[in-house]
A tleap script that builds the chain and sets N, CA, C and O, in Angstrom:
source leaprc.protein.ff14SB
mol = sequence {
  NMET ASN GLU SER ASP TRP ALA LYS SER GLY
  VAL PHE ASP ARG ARG PHE ARG ILE VAL ARG
  LYS LEU GLY THR GLY GLY MET SER THR VAL
  TYR GLU ALA GLU ASP THR MET VAL ALA SER
  ILE SER CLYS
}
set mol.1.N position { 63.580 18.225 -43.922 }
set mol.1.CA position { 63.312 17.824 -42.625 }
set mol.1.C position { 62.762 16.446 -42.568 }
set mol.1.O position { 61.820 16.151 -43.304 }
set mol.2.N position { 63.224 15.669 -41.834 }
set mol.2.CA position { 62.705 14.434 -41.715 }
set mol.2.C position { 61.704 14.111 -40.622 }
set mol.2.O position { 61.545 14.825 -39.632 }
set mol.3.N position { 61.102 13.098 -40.841 }
set mol.3.CA position { 59.894 12.759 -39.670 }
set mol.3.C position { 60.382 12.830 -38.290 }
set mol.3.O position { 59.654 13.419 -37.491 }
set mol.4.N position { 61.581 12.291 -37.833 }
set mol.4.CA position { 62.074 12.562 -36.633 }
set mol.4.C position { 62.317 13.759 -36.178 }
set mol.4.O position { 62.142 14.030 -34.990 }
set mol.5.N position { 62.769 14.667 -37.095 }
set mol.5.CA position { 62.893 16.139 -36.683 }
set mol.5.C position { 61.604 16.790 -36.443 }
set mol.5.O position { 61.515 17.451 -35.408 }
set mol.6.N position { 60.642 16.721 -37.180 }
set mol.6.CA position { 59.524 17.517 -36.948 }
set mol.6.C position { 58.631 16.771 -35.886 }
set mol.6.O position { 57.766 17.429 -35.308 }
set mol.7.N position { 58.797 15.390 -35.586 }
set mol.7.CA position { 58.088 14.582 -34.422 }
set mol.7.C position { 58.571 15.131 -32.948 }
set mol.7.O position { 57.833 15.282 -31.975 }
set mol.8.N position { 59.898 15.379 -33.006 }
set mol.8.CA position { 60.645 16.001 -31.784 }
set mol.8.C position { 60.148 17.340 -31.554 }
set mol.8.O position { 59.508 17.535 -30.521 }
set mol.9.N position { 60.356 18.336 -32.399 }
set mol.9.CA position { 60.091 19.536 -32.385 }
set mol.9.C position { 58.315 19.650 -32.017 }
set mol.9.O position { 57.910 20.455 -31.179 }
set mol.10.N position { 57.560 18.902 -32.629 }
set mol.10.CA position { 56.209 19.231 -32.551 }
set mol.10.C position { 55.467 20.115 -33.294 }
set mol.10.O position { 54.383 20.611 -32.988 }
set mol.11.N position { 56.225 20.311 -34.453 }
set mol.11.CA position { 55.621 21.216 -35.666 }
set mol.11.C position { 56.070 20.591 -36.893 }
set mol.11.O position { 57.185 20.081 -37.012 }
set mol.12.N position { 55.130 20.638 -37.868 }
set mol.12.CA position { 55.343 20.340 -39.098 }
set mol.12.C position { 54.970 21.400 -40.063 }
set mol.12.O position { 53.884 21.976 -39.995 }
set mol.13.N position { 55.919 21.676 -41.012 }
set mol.13.CA position { 55.715 22.660 -42.058 }
set mol.13.C position { 55.340 23.974 -41.413 }
set mol.13.O position { 54.604 24.701 -42.078 }
set mol.14.N position { 55.696 24.357 -40.325 }
set mol.14.CA position { 55.565 25.556 -39.685 }
set mol.14.C position { 54.309 26.036 -39.584 }
set mol.14.O position { 54.066 27.241 -39.535 }
set mol.15.N position { 53.335 25.023 -39.543 }
set mol.15.CA position { 51.882 25.256 -39.509 }
set mol.15.C position { 51.131 24.211 -38.536 }
set mol.15.O position { 50.286 24.552 -37.709 }
set mol.16.N position { 51.553 22.927 -38.751 }
set mol.16.CA position { 50.656 21.949 -37.961 }
set mol.16.C position { 51.298 21.646 -36.660 }
set mol.16.O position { 52.467 21.262 -36.683 }
set mol.17.N position { 50.749 21.756 -35.654 }
set mol.17.CA position { 51.225 21.216 -34.224 }
set mol.17.C position { 50.976 19.925 -34.125 }
set mol.17.O position { 49.827 19.557 -34.367 }
set mol.18.N position { 52.064 18.867 -33.719 }
set mol.18.CA position { 51.561 17.592 -33.633 }
set mol.18.C position { 51.236 17.322 -32.028 }
set mol.18.O position { 51.909 17.538 -31.020 }
set mol.19.N position { 49.926 16.759 -32.225 }
set mol.19.CA position { 49.347 16.778 -30.822 }
set mol.19.C position { 49.583 15.445 -30.298 }
set mol.19.O position { 49.552 15.401 -29.068 }
set mol.20.N position { 49.843 14.194 -30.973 }
set mol.20.CA position { 50.071 12.952 -30.414 }
set mol.20.C position { 50.113 11.927 -31.362 }
set mol.20.O position { 49.511 12.040 -32.429 }
set mol.21.N position { 50.802 10.887 -31.059 }
set mol.21.CA position { 51.000 9.863 -32.101 }
set mol.21.C position { 49.710 8.946 -32.010 }
set mol.21.O position { 49.282 8.720 -30.879 }
set mol.22.N position { 49.070 8.413 -33.073 }
set mol.22.CA position { 47.881 7.570 -32.873 }
set mol.22.C position { 48.191 6.145 -33.153 }
set mol.22.O position { 47.652 5.191 -32.592 }
set mol.23.N position { 49.132 6.082 -34.096 }
set mol.23.CA position { 49.444 4.569 -34.237 }
set mol.23.C position { 50.738 4.551 -35.169 }
set mol.23.O position { 51.188 5.538 -35.751 }
set mol.24.N position { 51.292 3.175 -35.213 }
set mol.24.CA position { 52.354 2.633 -36.315 }
set mol.24.C position { 51.797 1.472 -36.775 }
set mol.24.O position { 51.201 0.595 -36.148 }
set mol.25.N position { 52.085 1.572 -38.077 }
set mol.25.CA position { 51.786 0.380 -38.873 }
set mol.25.C position { 53.089 -0.241 -39.557 }
set mol.25.O position { 54.245 0.047 -39.248 }
set mol.26.N position { 52.735 -1.047 -40.433 }
set mol.26.CA position { 53.689 -1.669 -41.411 }
set mol.26.C position { 54.686 -0.784 -42.106 }
set mol.26.O position { 55.885 -1.054 -42.184 }
set mol.27.N position { 54.085 0.351 -42.633 }
set mol.27.CA position { 54.724 1.442 -43.511 }
set mol.27.C position { 54.638 2.828 -43.108 }
set mol.27.O position { 55.242 3.719 -43.704 }
set mol.28.N position { 53.819 3.041 -42.000 }
set mol.28.CA position { 53.769 4.461 -41.736 }
set mol.28.C position { 53.386 4.749 -40.141 }
set mol.28.O position { 52.976 3.821 -39.444 }
set mol.29.N position { 53.522 5.901 -39.683 }
set mol.29.CA position { 53.221 6.318 -38.338 }
set mol.29.C position { 52.084 7.508 -38.535 }
set mol.29.O position { 52.315 8.460 -39.280 }
set mol.30.N position { 51.014 7.395 -37.909 }
set mol.30.CA position { 49.870 8.315 -37.950 }
set mol.30.C position { 49.765 9.280 -36.787 }
set mol.30.O position { 49.631 8.884 -35.629 }
set mol.31.N position { 49.823 10.439 -37.095 }
set mol.31.CA position { 49.800 11.479 -36.169 }
set mol.31.C position { 48.659 12.448 -35.928 }
set mol.31.O position { 48.188 12.933 -36.957 }
set mol.32.N position { 48.070 12.861 -34.682 }
set mol.32.CA position { 47.175 13.730 -34.832 }
set mol.32.C position { 47.675 15.091 -34.779 }
set mol.32.O position { 48.537 15.322 -33.931 }
set mol.33.N position { 47.220 16.194 -35.664 }
set mol.33.CA position { 47.770 17.353 -35.601 }
set mol.33.C position { 46.869 18.436 -35.791 }
set mol.33.O position { 45.766 18.257 -36.306 }
set mol.34.N position { 47.294 19.620 -35.383 }
set mol.34.CA position { 46.340 20.838 -35.235 }
set mol.34.C position { 46.857 21.816 -36.159 }
set mol.34.O position { 48.033 22.180 -36.140 }
set mol.35.N position { 45.890 22.297 -37.065 }
set mol.35.CA position { 46.449 23.501 -38.007 }
set mol.35.C position { 46.286 24.634 -37.406 }
set mol.35.O position { 45.187 25.168 -37.255 }
set mol.36.N position { 47.632 25.204 -36.920 }
set mol.36.CA position { 47.667 26.431 -36.316 }
set mol.36.C position { 47.181 27.665 -36.878 }
set mol.36.O position { 46.824 28.637 -36.212 }
set mol.37.N position { 47.185 27.567 -38.381 }
set mol.37.CA position { 46.602 28.700 -39.175 }
set mol.37.C position { 44.984 28.840 -38.808 }
set mol.37.O position { 44.476 29.919 -38.503 }
set mol.38.N position { 44.315 27.689 -38.877 }
set mol.38.CA position { 42.762 27.696 -38.796 }
set mol.38.C position { 42.482 28.086 -37.373 }
set mol.38.O position { 41.522 28.789 -37.056 }
set mol.39.N position { 43.440 27.556 -36.458 }
set mol.39.CA position { 43.055 27.834 -34.925 }
set mol.39.C position { 43.361 29.116 -34.669 }
set mol.39.O position { 42.625 29.613 -33.816 }
set mol.40.N position { 44.299 29.924 -35.164 }
set mol.40.CA position { 44.570 31.442 -34.923 }
set mol.40.C position { 43.439 32.199 -35.650 }
set mol.40.O position { 42.996 33.193 -35.077 }
set mol.41.N position { 42.932 31.856 -36.815 }
set mol.41.CA position { 41.766 32.605 -37.365 }
set mol.41.C position { 40.415 32.508 -36.604 }
set mol.41.O position { 39.702 33.507 -36.516 }
set mol.42.N position { 40.030 31.251 -36.020 }
set mol.42.CA position { 38.970 31.042 -35.338 }
set mol.42.C position { 38.857 31.642 -33.967 }
set mol.42.O position { 37.791 31.536 -33.359 }
set mol.43.N position { 39.940 32.299 -33.411 }
set mol.43.CA position { 39.865 32.576 -31.914 }
set mol.43.C position { 39.425 34.001 -32.178 }
set mol.43.O position { 39.198 34.761 -31.237 }
savepdb mol mol.pdb
quit
């Protein structure tokens, strides 16, 4: 799975939900993500 696949689906590694893109630089893009495993345990 490449970056564009999980960025479009909003989920990375079936665990992290992509919240929003924070920024893009010369070599990378940084996203804010929520760990759905931790979120489900704490509820």
